N, C-alpha and C positions, 0 to 999 in steps of 0.2 A: 623569694627572689633567687635563690640558688636553683632551684628545680626550675625556674624560667631560663636561667643562663644556660643551663645544661641542654634543655630542650631547644635554645636558639642554637647553640653550637651543633646539635647532633642535624637539626633543620639544615644550617649552613653547608655540613658536609654532605647531606643527602641531596640537596638540592642543588641543581648546577647553577651558575653565577649567572646564567642568561635570564634564567626565571626573575630575578630583581630587578634586573636590568633590561631585559626586555619585555616580558609580561607585566610585571609590576610598573615599570615605567610607561609602557604603552597604554595600560589601565589608567592609570593617574593621568597622562597626556589626554586621553581620550574624556574623560571626566572632568577634567579642569577646562576643555575647550568647551565641552556643553554646558558647564556653570557659567563660564563667561558668556555664552551666546544667549543663554536664557536671560541673565542679567541685563543685556544689552537691548534684548528684544521688550521684556515685559518687568525689568528692574528686579531688585533683590527679592521682591516678594514673590516672584515667580517659585523661588525654591521653596519658600514657605507654604503657597498655595497649590504648587503642583509636585513637588517633588517630596517633601516632607510626608505628606498623606499617603504617598505610594510606599514611602519607608516603612511608616507605620503599619500599612496594610501586610507588607513582605515580613516585617518582624513576627507577626502572627503565623505566617506560612512556615516558619522553620520546625513548626511541630510536625510537620508531614516529614522530615528529615529524622524525627527521634529525638530533636532537641526543644528543652522547654522555653518557651517563647519569655521575654522579659516581663514580668507582670507587674511588680512592686505594688504594695499597699499604697504608697505615695511616692512623691517625686525623688525623694532621697533613697528610698529603696530600690527604686527602679534604676537611679542613677548607678549604686553600688552594684546591682545583679550587673549592669552594664560594663563595669569595670573588671569585674571577675570574669565576665566572658571573654573580655579582651584578653586579660593576661592568660587564659587557656590558648588564645591565639597568638600568643609570642608578642604581644603588645602591651607595654606599660605604659599606663596614663592616669591622671587625676584631675580632678576639677577644683579649682579656687574660685571663691566668691568676691568679685569686685565690689559689688552692693547688692541691695536686696534683689535685683532684676537682672544681676549682669553675670555670668559666669564665665571663667576662662577654663577652656578644655586643653590640657597640655598633655600632649603624647611625649612621653620620655625617652621610650626606647619601642620603636617600630622595625621590624625585622625587614622591611621593605624601604625604609626612608631614604637610607644612604643612595641606594642605585635608584630609585624612584625619583627622589626630589633632584637628583642630578640631570637626569633624562628630561624630566618635565620643564615647562617654563616655571618663573617664580610665583604666577599667580593662579592661586586655587583654594579650594576649601578641603580639607583632609576628609576622605569618605567616613573614617570613623567620627570626626566631628559633626558631619551630617546627620548621622545616627543619632549622635548626643541630642543635636537639635530638636529632630524629630520625636525623642523620647520626652525632653523638657516641653516641648509643645503640647504632646498629648497627656502629658501629667499634669502639666499645670493648668492646663484648659484654656491657657493663653496663647497667643501669636506670638511666633518668634522672629527675631532677624540673625542671621550669621554674617561675619564678617570673612573676608579672606584670611587663609591661614598664613601664619608665619612660618615658613617651611625651613626647618634646619636638617643637619646632616643626621640627626637621630630620630627626628620626630616633627611636632608642629606645635604652635599655640594658635587657639581659635576662640574669639570672642562671640559668645551666644548672649543676646539680650532678649529678655521677656517683654513685650509690649504691654 
């Protein structure tokens, strides 16, 4: 945690304020707009049927960058690997189980949240939560649905349900 806070402070010193406000905010705004239109056109299943499979495929392509893809022998291991990867990327998160088939993906501290969530509309699903949902779908072998995230100044809370 101390190491992550130091990395975050160094990142804030080195990166211009505009990165989070403009780049991060516009990236989130574009993604949230696409999510909203997909759900309007084909329903929430559109994320499950079209977006999650592409995210799963893309996760395997990180090997081309010299990064080991998330493998996990089971769902819990895969989610643990994902949380470790997020922490290396200045994003602290955890999972909570509401029941056997429902997870809450909680981003406690995201380096872009304050600026990006201020710039974007309040309706959208956290990009990291979408990756989490894709991991859950792949490793559970069952379809998932994902709700809009509750966006906060420091992160987000997203419900992911296994069908």
